[in-house]
PDB file of N, CA, C and O in Angstrom:
ATOM      1  N   MET A   1     196.729 -36.115 136.385  1.00  0.00           N
ATOM      2  CA  MET A   1     197.541 -35.883 135.220  1.00  0.00           C
ATOM      3  C   MET A   1     198.609 -34.859 135.579  1.00  0.00           C
ATOM      4  O   MET A   1     198.311 -33.860 136.234  1.00  0.00           O
ATOM      5  N   TYR A   2     199.823 -35.091 135.167  1.00  0.00           N
ATOM      6  CA  TYR A   2     200.925 -34.176 135.415  1.00  0.00           C
ATOM      7  C   TYR A   2     201.360 -33.557 134.100  1.00  0.00           C
ATOM      8  O   TYR A   2     201.431 -34.238 133.077  1.00  0.00           O
ATOM      9  N   LEU A   3     201.649 -32.271 134.129  1.00  0.00           N
ATOM     10  CA  LEU A   3     202.008 -31.556 132.915  1.00  0.00           C
ATOM     11  C   LEU A   3     203.383 -30.913 133.051  1.00  0.00           C
ATOM     12  O   LEU A   3     203.765 -30.463 134.131  1.00  0.00           O
ATOM     13  N   ALA A   4     204.096 -30.878 131.980  1.00  0.00           N
ATOM     14  CA  ALA A   4     205.340 -30.125 131.899  1.00  0.00           C
ATOM     15  C   ALA A   4     205.334 -29.417 130.558  1.00  0.00           C
ATOM     16  O   ALA A   4     204.810 -29.942 129.576  1.00  0.00           O
ATOM     17  N   LYS A   5     205.910 -28.237 130.512  1.00  0.00           N
ATOM     18  CA  LYS A   5     205.869 -27.442 129.280  1.00  0.00           C
ATOM     19  C   LYS A   5     206.486 -28.168 128.097  1.00  0.00           C
ATOM     20  O   LYS A   5     206.042 -27.993 126.962  1.00  0.00           O
ATOM     21  N   HIS A   6     207.494 -28.970 128.345  1.00  0.00           N
ATOM     22  CA  HIS A   6     208.215 -29.618 127.247  1.00  0.00           C
ATOM     23  C   HIS A   6     207.784 -31.070 127.023  1.00  0.00           C
ATOM     24  O   HIS A   6     208.346 -31.757 126.170  1.00  0.00           O
ATOM     25  N   LEU A   7     206.796 -31.537 127.778  1.00  0.00           N
ATOM     26  CA  LEU A   7     206.358 -32.935 127.655  1.00  0.00           C
ATOM     27  C   LEU A   7     204.860 -33.015 127.426  1.00  0.00           C
ATOM     28  O   LEU A   7     204.117 -32.095 127.768  1.00  0.00           O
ATOM     29  N   ASP A   8     204.431 -34.114 126.851  1.00  0.00           N
ATOM     30  CA  ASP A   8     203.003 -34.366 126.709  1.00  0.00           C
ATOM     31  C   ASP A   8     202.430 -34.764 128.065  1.00  0.00           C
ATOM     32  O   ASP A   8     203.157 -35.284 128.910  1.00  0.00           O
ATOM     33  N   PRO A   9     201.121 -34.524 128.288  1.00  0.00           N
ATOM     34  CA  PRO A   9     200.501 -34.946 129.557  1.00  0.00           C
ATOM     35  C   PRO A   9     200.665 -36.445 129.771  1.00  0.00           C
ATOM     36  O   PRO A   9     200.641 -37.224 128.818  1.00  0.00           O
ATOM     37  N   VAL A  10     200.830 -36.840 131.026  1.00  0.00           N
ATOM     38  CA  VAL A  10     201.023 -38.242 131.379  1.00  0.00           C
ATOM     39  C   VAL A  10     199.972 -38.638 132.409  1.00  0.00           C
ATOM     40  O   VAL A  10     199.843 -38.003 133.456  1.00  0.00           O
ATOM     41  N   GLU A  11     199.229 -39.685 132.102  1.00  0.00           N
ATOM     42  CA  GLU A  11     198.275 -40.235 133.065  1.00  0.00           C
ATOM     43  C   GLU A  11     199.037 -41.125 134.029  1.00  0.00           C
ATOM     44  O   GLU A  11     199.878 -41.919 133.609  1.00  0.00           O
ATOM     45  N   LYS A  12     198.750 -41.000 135.318  1.00  0.00           N
ATOM     46  CA  LYS A  12     199.435 -41.784 136.331  1.00  0.00           C
ATOM     47  C   LYS A  12     198.394 -42.372 137.281  1.00  0.00           C
ATOM     48  O   LYS A  12     197.546 -41.651 137.809  1.00  0.00           O
ATOM     49  N   GLN A  13     198.463 -43.667 137.492  1.00  0.00           N
ATOM     50  CA  GLN A  13     197.566 -44.337 138.422  1.00  0.00           C
ATOM     51  C   GLN A  13     197.954 -43.968 139.848  1.00  0.00           C
ATOM     52  O   GLN A  13     199.137 -43.964 140.189  1.00  0.00           O
ATOM     53  N   ARG A  14     196.977 -43.663 140.669  1.00  0.00           N
ATOM     54  CA  ARG A  14     197.241 -43.315 142.064  1.00  0.00           C
ATOM     55  C   ARG A  14     196.604 -44.333 142.986  1.00  0.00           C
ATOM     56  O   ARG A  14     195.520 -44.854 142.722  1.00  0.00           O
ATOM     57  N   TYR A  15     197.300 -44.601 144.069  1.00  0.00           N
ATOM     58  CA  TYR A  15     196.775 -45.501 145.090  1.00  0.00           C
ATOM     59  C   TYR A  15     196.923 -44.814 146.435  1.00  0.00           C
ATOM     60  O   TYR A  15     198.003 -44.326 146.767  1.00  0.00           O
ATOM     61  N   ARG A  16     195.862 -44.772 147.203  1.00  0.00           N
ATOM     62  CA  ARG A  16     195.911 -44.228 148.559  1.00  0.00           C
ATOM     63  C   ARG A  16     195.764 -45.392 149.524  1.00  0.00           C
ATOM     64  O   ARG A  16     194.849 -46.207 149.404  1.00  0.00           O
ATOM     65  N   ARG A  17     196.676 -45.455 150.479  1.00  0.00           N
ATOM     66  CA  ARG A  17     196.626 -46.503 151.494  1.00  0.00           C
ATOM     67  C   ARG A  17     196.904 -45.874 152.848  1.00  0.00           C
ATOM     68  O   ARG A  17     197.614 -44.871 152.931  1.00  0.00           O
ATOM     69  N   PRO A  18     196.362 -46.442 153.893  1.00  0.00           N
ATOM     70  CA  PRO A  18     196.713 -45.955 155.221  1.00  0.00           C
ATOM     71  C   PRO A  18     198.214 -46.161 155.465  1.00  0.00           C
ATOM     72  O   PRO A  18     198.799 -47.130 154.983  1.00  0.00           O
ATOM     73  N   LEU A  19     198.822 -45.254 156.207  1.00  0.00           N
ATOM     74  CA  LEU A  19     200.254 -45.342 156.476  1.00  0.00           C
ATOM     75  C   LEU A  19     200.613 -46.672 157.116  1.00  0.00           C
ATOM     76  O   LEU A  19     201.656 -47.244 156.800  1.00  0.00           O
ATOM     77  N   GLN A  20     199.772 -47.174 158.010  1.00  0.00           N
ATOM     78  CA  GLN A  20     200.073 -48.456 158.675  1.00  0.00           C
ATOM     79  C   GLN A  20     200.155 -49.601 157.676  1.00  0.00           C
ATOM     80  O   GLN A  20     200.895 -50.558 157.905  1.00  0.00           O
ATOM     81  N   ASN A  21     199.416 -49.528 156.577  1.00  0.00           N
ATOM     82  CA  ASN A  21     199.476 -50.584 155.562  1.00  0.00           C
ATOM     83  C   ASN A  21     200.793 -50.545 154.781  1.00  0.00           C
ATOM     84  O   ASN A  21     201.192 -51.544 154.181  1.00  0.00           O
ATOM     85  N   CYS A  22     201.451 -49.417 154.791  1.00  0.00           N
ATOM     86  CA  CYS A  22     202.752 -49.298 154.132  1.00  0.00           C
ATOM     87  C   CYS A  22     203.900 -49.663 155.065  1.00  0.00           C
ATOM     88  O   CYS A  22     204.879 -50.276 154.641  1.00  0.00           O
ATOM     89  N   ILE A  23     203.779 -49.289 156.323  1.00  0.00           N
ATOM     90  CA  ILE A  23     204.880 -49.434 157.276  1.00  0.00           C
ATOM     91  C   ILE A  23     204.886 -50.782 157.988  1.00  0.00           C
ATOM     92  O   ILE A  23     205.948 -51.389 158.129  1.00  0.00           O
ATOM     93  N   ASN A  24     203.746 -51.263 158.434  1.00  0.00           N
ATOM     94  CA  ASN A  24     203.701 -52.502 159.214  1.00  0.00           C
ATOM     95  C   ASN A  24     204.308 -53.708 158.511  1.00  0.00           C
ATOM     96  O   ASN A  24     205.031 -54.459 159.166  1.00  0.00           O
ATOM     97  N   PRO A  25     204.067 -53.947 157.228  1.00  0.00           N
ATOM     98  CA  PRO A  25     204.713 -55.094 156.574  1.00  0.00           C
ATOM     99  C   PRO A  25     206.240 -55.007 156.585  1.00  0.00           C
ATOM    100  O   PRO A  25     206.922 -56.029 156.663  1.00  0.00           O
ATOM    101  N   ILE A  26     206.766 -53.806 156.508  1.00  0.00           N
ATOM    102  CA  ILE A  26     208.225 -53.628 156.573  1.00  0.00           C
ATOM    103  C   ILE A  26     208.729 -54.072 157.941  1.00  0.00           C
ATOM    104  O   ILE A  26     209.678 -54.850 158.041  1.00  0.00           O
ATOM    105  N   LEU A  27     208.090 -53.574 158.988  1.00  0.00           N
ATOM    106  CA  LEU A  27     208.497 -53.901 160.352  1.00  0.00           C
ATOM    107  C   LEU A  27     208.265 -55.374 160.679  1.00  0.00           C
ATOM    108  O   LEU A  27     209.096 -55.994 161.343  1.00  0.00           O
ATOM    109  N   GLN A  28     207.153 -55.940 160.223  1.00  0.00           N
ATOM    110  CA  GLN A  28     206.817 -57.329 160.509  1.00  0.00           C
ATOM    111  C   GLN A  28     207.762 -58.315 159.828  1.00  0.00           C
ATOM    112  O   GLN A  28     207.815 -59.485 160.207  1.00  0.00           O
ATOM    113  N   ASN A  29     208.493 -57.859 158.845  1.00  0.00           N
ATOM    114  CA  ASN A  29     209.443 -58.724 158.145  1.00  0.00           C
ATOM    115  C   ASN A  29     210.884 -58.466 158.558  1.00  0.00           C
ATOM    116  O   ASN A  29     211.819 -58.776 157.820  1.00  0.00           O
ATOM    117  N   GLY A  30     211.053 -57.899 159.742  1.00  0.00           N
ATOM    118  CA  GLY A  30     212.377 -57.784 160.329  1.00  0.00           C
ATOM    119  C   GLY A  30     213.202 -56.584 159.899  1.00  0.00           C
ATOM    120  O   GLY A  30     214.401 -56.538 160.171  1.00  0.00           O
ATOM    121  N   PHE A  31     212.602 -55.632 159.247  1.00  0.00           N
ATOM    122  CA  PHE A  31     213.328 -54.435 158.839  1.00  0.00           C
ATOM    123  C   PHE A  31     213.149 -53.345 159.887  1.00  0.00           C
ATOM    124  O   PHE A  31     212.152 -53.313 160.609  1.00  0.00           O
ATOM    125  N   SER A  32     214.121 -52.466 159.956  1.00  0.00           N
ATOM    126  CA  SER A  32     213.968 -51.263 160.779  1.00  0.00           C
ATOM    127  C   SER A  32     213.995 -50.068 159.831  1.00  0.00           C
ATOM    128  O   SER A  32     214.743 -50.050 158.853  1.00  0.00           O
ATOM    129  N   ILE A  33     213.181 -49.089 160.134  1.00  0.00           N
ATOM    130  CA  ILE A  33     213.079 -47.913 159.275  1.00  0.00           C
ATOM    131  C   ILE A  33     214.098 -46.884 159.726  1.00  0.00           C
ATOM    132  O   ILE A  33     214.132 -46.489 160.891  1.00  0.00           O
ATOM    133  N   HIS A  34     214.925 -46.459 158.785  1.00  0.00           N
ATOM    134  CA  HIS A  34     215.959 -45.470 159.078  1.00  0.00           C
ATOM    135  C   HIS A  34     215.561 -44.076 158.618  1.00  0.00           C
ATOM    136  O   HIS A  34     215.932 -43.081 159.240  1.00  0.00           O
ATOM    137  N   THR A  35     214.805 -44.005 157.525  1.00  0.00           N
ATOM    138  CA  THR A  35     214.380 -42.709 156.996  1.00  0.00           C
ATOM    139  C   THR A  35     212.991 -42.839 156.390  1.00  0.00           C
ATOM    140  O   THR A  35     212.678 -43.820 155.717  1.00  0.00           O
ATOM    141  N   LEU A  36     212.181 -41.847 156.640  1.00  0.00           N
ATOM    142  CA  LEU A  36     210.846 -41.766 156.048  1.00  0.00           C
ATOM    143  C   LEU A  36     210.732 -40.374 155.443  1.00  0.00           C
ATOM    144  O   LEU A  36     210.924 -39.378 156.140  1.00  0.00           O
ATOM    145  N   LEU A  37     210.419 -40.295 154.145  1.00  0.00           N
ATOM    146  CA  LEU A  37     210.389 -39.024 153.447  1.00  0.00           C
ATOM    147  C   LEU A  37     209.149 -38.931 152.576  1.00  0.00           C
ATOM    148  O   LEU A  37     208.804 -39.880 151.872  1.00  0.00           O
ATOM    149  N   GLU A  38     208.479 -37.788 152.623  1.00  0.00           N
ATOM    150  CA  GLU A  38     207.361 -37.495 151.743  1.00  0.00           C
ATOM    151  C   GLU A  38     207.788 -36.343 150.833  1.00  0.00           C
ATOM    152  O   GLU A  38     207.626 -35.178 151.198  1.00  0.00           O
ATOM    153  N   PRO A  39     208.329 -36.653 149.656  1.00  0.00           N
ATOM    154  CA  PRO A  39     208.830 -35.596 148.771  1.00  0.00           C
ATOM    155  C   PRO A  39     207.726 -34.623 148.365  1.00  0.00           C
ATOM    156  O   PRO A  39     206.577 -35.005 148.147  1.00  0.00           O
ATOM    157  N   LYS A  40     208.110 -33.371 148.271  1.00  0.00           N
ATOM    158  CA  LYS A  40     207.183 -32.332 147.829  1.00  0.00           C
ATOM    159  C   LYS A  40     207.662 -31.809 146.480  1.00  0.00           C
ATOM    160  O   LYS A  40     208.834 -31.954 146.134  1.00  0.00           O
ATOM    161  N   PRO A  41     206.753 -31.202 145.719  1.00  0.00           N
ATOM    162  CA  PRO A  41     207.141 -30.738 144.381  1.00  0.00           C
ATOM    163  C   PRO A  41     208.166 -29.608 144.439  1.00  0.00           C
ATOM    164  O   PRO A  41     208.222 -28.848 145.406  1.00  0.00           O
ATOM    165  N   VAL A  42     208.961 -29.515 143.401  1.00  0.00           N
ATOM    166  CA  VAL A  42     209.935 -28.431 143.296  1.00  0.00           C
ATOM    167  C   VAL A  42     209.200 -27.125 142.975  1.00  0.00           C
ATOM    168  O   VAL A  42     208.100 -27.140 142.421  1.00  0.00           O
ATOM    169  N   LYS A  43     209.815 -26.011 143.328  1.00  0.00           N
ATOM    170  CA  LYS A  43     209.181 -24.692 143.133  1.00  0.00           C
ATOM    171  C   LYS A  43     208.818 -24.430 141.668  1.00  0.00           C
ATOM    172  O   LYS A  43     207.817 -23.767 141.395  1.00  0.00           O
ATOM    173  N   ALA A  44     209.604 -24.933 140.735  1.00  0.00           N
ATOM    174  CA  ALA A  44     209.323 -24.711 139.317  1.00  0.00           C
ATOM    175  C   ALA A  44     207.974 -25.289 138.899  1.00  0.00           C
ATOM    176  O   ALA A  44     207.357 -24.808 137.949  1.00  0.00           O
ATOM    177  N   PHE A  45     207.517 -26.319 139.608  1.00  0.00           N
ATOM    178  CA  PHE A  45     206.232 -26.933 139.285  1.00  0.00           C
ATOM    179  C   PHE A  45     205.083 -25.961 139.546  1.00  0.00           C
ATOM    180  O   PHE A  45     204.038 -26.051 138.902  1.00  0.00           O
ATOM    181  N   LYS A  46     205.268 -25.040 140.479  1.00  0.00           N
ATOM    182  CA  LYS A  46     204.225 -24.062 140.809  1.00  0.00           C
ATOM    183  C   LYS A  46     203.853 -23.227 139.591  1.00  0.00           C
ATOM    184  O   LYS A  46     202.680 -22.912 139.390  1.00  0.00           O
ATOM    185  N   ASP A  47     204.843 -22.865 138.774  1.00  0.00           N
ATOM    186  CA  ASP A  47     204.585 -22.078 137.568  1.00  0.00           C
ATOM    187  C   ASP A  47     203.836 -22.875 136.515  1.00  0.00           C
ATOM    188  O   ASP A  47     203.109 -22.299 135.705  1.00  0.00           O
ATOM    189  N   LEU A  48     204.000 -24.186 136.513  1.00  0.00           N
ATOM    190  CA  LEU A  48     203.344 -25.040 135.522  1.00  0.00           C
ATOM    191  C   LEU A  48     201.916 -25.392 135.909  1.00  0.00           C
ATOM    192  O   LEU A  48     201.031 -25.459 135.056  1.00  0.00           O
ATOM    193  N   ASP A  49     201.694 -25.618 137.212  1.00  0.00           N
ATOM    194  CA  ASP A  49     200.382 -26.094 137.664  1.00  0.00           C
ATOM    195  C   ASP A  49     200.203 -25.737 139.144  1.00  0.00           C
ATOM    196  O   ASP A  49     200.428 -26.561 140.030  1.00  0.00           O
ATOM    197  N   GLU A  50     199.796 -24.495 139.385  1.00  0.00           N
ATOM    198  CA  GLU A  50     199.716 -23.990 140.763  1.00  0.00           C
ATOM    199  C   GLU A  50     198.725 -24.771 141.624  1.00  0.00           C
ATOM    200  O   GLU A  50     198.984 -25.001 142.805  1.00  0.00           O
ATOM    201  N   LYS A  51     197.602 -25.176 141.051  1.00  0.00           N
ATOM    202  CA  LYS A  51     196.586 -25.923 141.812  1.00  0.00           C
ATOM    203  C   LYS A  51     197.175 -27.228 142.352  1.00  0.00           C
ATOM    204  O   LYS A  51     197.061 -27.519 143.543  1.00  0.00           O
ATOM    205  N   HIS A  52     197.801 -28.008 141.475  1.00  0.00           N
ATOM    206  CA  HIS A  52     198.357 -29.287 141.910  1.00  0.00           C
ATOM    207  C   HIS A  52     199.603 -29.087 142.786  1.00  0.00           C
ATOM    208  O   HIS A  52     199.887 -29.907 143.658  1.00  0.00           O
ATOM    209  N   TYR A  53     200.326 -28.020 142.557  1.00  0.00           N
ATOM    210  CA  TYR A  53     201.471 -27.718 143.419  1.00  0.00           C
ATOM    211  C   TYR A  53     201.009 -27.547 144.864  1.00  0.00           C
ATOM    212  O   TYR A  53     201.578 -28.140 145.781  1.00  0.00           O
ATOM    213  N   LYS A  54     199.976 -26.733 145.058  1.00  0.00           N
ATOM    214  CA  LYS A  54     199.450 -26.510 146.417  1.00  0.00           C
ATOM    215  C   LYS A  54     198.923 -27.809 147.019  1.00  0.00           C
ATOM    216  O   LYS A  54     199.145 -28.096 148.196  1.00  0.00           O
ATOM    217  N   GLU A  55     198.227 -28.584 146.202  1.00  0.00           N
ATOM    218  CA  GLU A  55     197.676 -29.862 146.671  1.00  0.00           C
ATOM    219  C   GLU A  55     198.793 -30.817 147.109  1.00  0.00           C
ATOM    220  O   GLU A  55     198.699 -31.440 148.166  1.00  0.00           O
ATOM    221  N   LEU A  56     199.841 -30.929 146.301  1.00  0.00           N
ATOM    222  CA  LEU A  56     200.932 -31.851 146.620  1.00  0.00           C
ATOM    223  C   LEU A  56     201.790 -31.361 147.788  1.00  0.00           C
ATOM    224  O   LEU A  56     202.418 -32.168 148.473  1.00  0.00           O
ATOM    225  N   CYS A  57     201.820 -30.058 148.018  1.00  0.00           N
ATOM    226  CA  CYS A  57     202.541 -29.537 149.190  1.00  0.00           C
ATOM    227  C   CYS A  57     201.803 -29.898 150.471  1.00  0.00           C
ATOM    228  O   CYS A  57     202.424 -30.151 151.503  1.00  0.00           O
ATOM    229  N   GLU A  58     200.477 -29.922 150.400  1.00  0.00           N
ATOM    230  CA  GLU A  58     199.673 -30.245 151.582  1.00  0.00           C
ATOM    231  C   GLU A  58     199.479 -31.748 151.768  1.00  0.00           C
ATOM    232  O   GLU A  58     199.483 -32.251 152.892  1.00  0.00           O
ATOM    233  N   PHE A  59     199.310 -32.452 150.658  1.00  0.00           N
ATOM    234  CA  PHE A  59     199.077 -33.901 150.689  1.00  0.00           C
ATOM    235  C   PHE A  59     200.060 -34.581 149.746  1.00  0.00           C
ATOM    236  O   PHE A  59     199.718 -34.847 148.594  1.00  0.00           O
ATOM    237  N   PRO A  60     201.278 -34.869 150.210  1.00  0.00           N
ATOM    238  CA  PRO A  60     202.283 -35.477 149.329  1.00  0.00           C
ATOM    239  C   PRO A  60     201.775 -36.770 148.690  1.00  0.00           C
ATOM    240  O   PRO A  60     201.046 -37.543 149.311  1.00  0.00           O
ATOM    241  N   ALA A  61     202.172 -36.982 147.453  1.00  0.00           N
ATOM    242  CA  ALA A  61     201.695 -38.136 146.693  1.00  0.00           C
ATOM    243  C   ALA A  61     202.633 -39.336 146.780  1.00  0.00           C
ATOM    244  O   ALA A  61     202.276 -40.430 146.341  1.00  0.00           O
ATOM    245  N   PHE A  62     203.823 -39.147 147.338  1.00  0.00           N
ATOM    246  CA  PHE A  62     204.803 -40.230 147.377  1.00  0.00           C
ATOM    247  C   PHE A  62     205.327 -40.412 148.787  1.00  0.00           C
ATOM    248  O   PHE A  62     205.352 -39.477 149.588  1.00  0.00           O
ATOM    249  N   LEU A  63     205.741 -41.625 149.071  1.00  0.00           N
ATOM    250  CA  LEU A  63     206.349 -41.974 150.355  1.00  0.00           C
ATOM    251  C   LEU A  63     207.624 -42.762 150.046  1.00  0.00           C
ATOM    252  O   LEU A  63     207.576 -43.791 149.372  1.00  0.00           O
ATOM    253  N   CYS A  64     208.745 -42.281 150.535  1.00  0.00           N
ATOM    254  CA  CYS A  64     210.021 -42.959 150.352  1.00  0.00           C
ATOM    255  C   CYS A  64     210.469 -43.505 151.705  1.00  0.00           C
ATOM    256  O   CYS A  64     210.499 -42.779 152.699  1.00  0.00           O
ATOM    257  N   VAL A  65     210.814 -44.781 151.730  1.00  0.00           N
ATOM    258  CA  VAL A  65     211.218 -45.438 152.975  1.00  0.00           C
ATOM    259  C   VAL A  65     212.597 -46.042 152.781  1.00  0.00           C
ATOM    260  O   VAL A  65     212.835 -46.775 151.821  1.00  0.00           O
ATOM    261  N   LYS A  66     213.512 -45.729 153.705  1.00  0.00           N
ATOM    262  CA  LYS A  66     214.812 -46.379 153.719  1.00  0.00           C
ATOM    263  C   LYS A  66     214.791 -47.327 154.913  1.00  0.00           C
ATOM    264  O   LYS A  66     214.697 -46.893 156.061  1.00  0.00           O
ATOM    265  N   ALA A  67     214.878 -48.611 154.635  1.00  0.00           N
ATOM    266  CA  ALA A  67     214.804 -49.632 155.682  1.00  0.00           C
ATOM    267  C   ALA A  67     215.978 -50.600 155.542  1.00  0.00           C
ATOM    268  O   ALA A  67     216.462 -50.863 154.441  1.00  0.00           O
ATOM    269  N   LYS A  68     216.416 -51.115 156.672  1.00  0.00           N
ATOM    270  CA  LYS A  68     217.511 -52.084 156.685  1.00  0.00           C
ATOM    271  C   LYS A  68     217.110 -53.282 157.508  1.00  0.00           C
ATOM    272  O   LYS A  68     216.359 -53.169 158.477  1.00  0.00           O
ATOM    273  N   LYS A  69     217.624 -54.443 157.110  1.00  0.00           N
ATOM    274  CA  LYS A  69     217.346 -55.680 157.834  1.00  0.00           C
ATOM    275  C   LYS A  69     218.490 -56.013 158.752  1.00  0.00           C
ATOM    276  O   LYS A  69     218.445 -57.024 159.452  1.00  0.00           O
TER     277      LYS A  69
END
């Protein structure tokens, strides 16, 4: 659950997959990866939820891939 001072709590479904399960289908379909990014939370999030801030800094919850064919 993610919280913000000005918003109601939001439930978010999470999926954990091995990195190879995310990357290999991209490569196998003729794409090349140009950028791989694991966004981390902004510093302001630390004031709202320090526990999850630390967790997301160590184990990012998102993977952004820029790929071209």
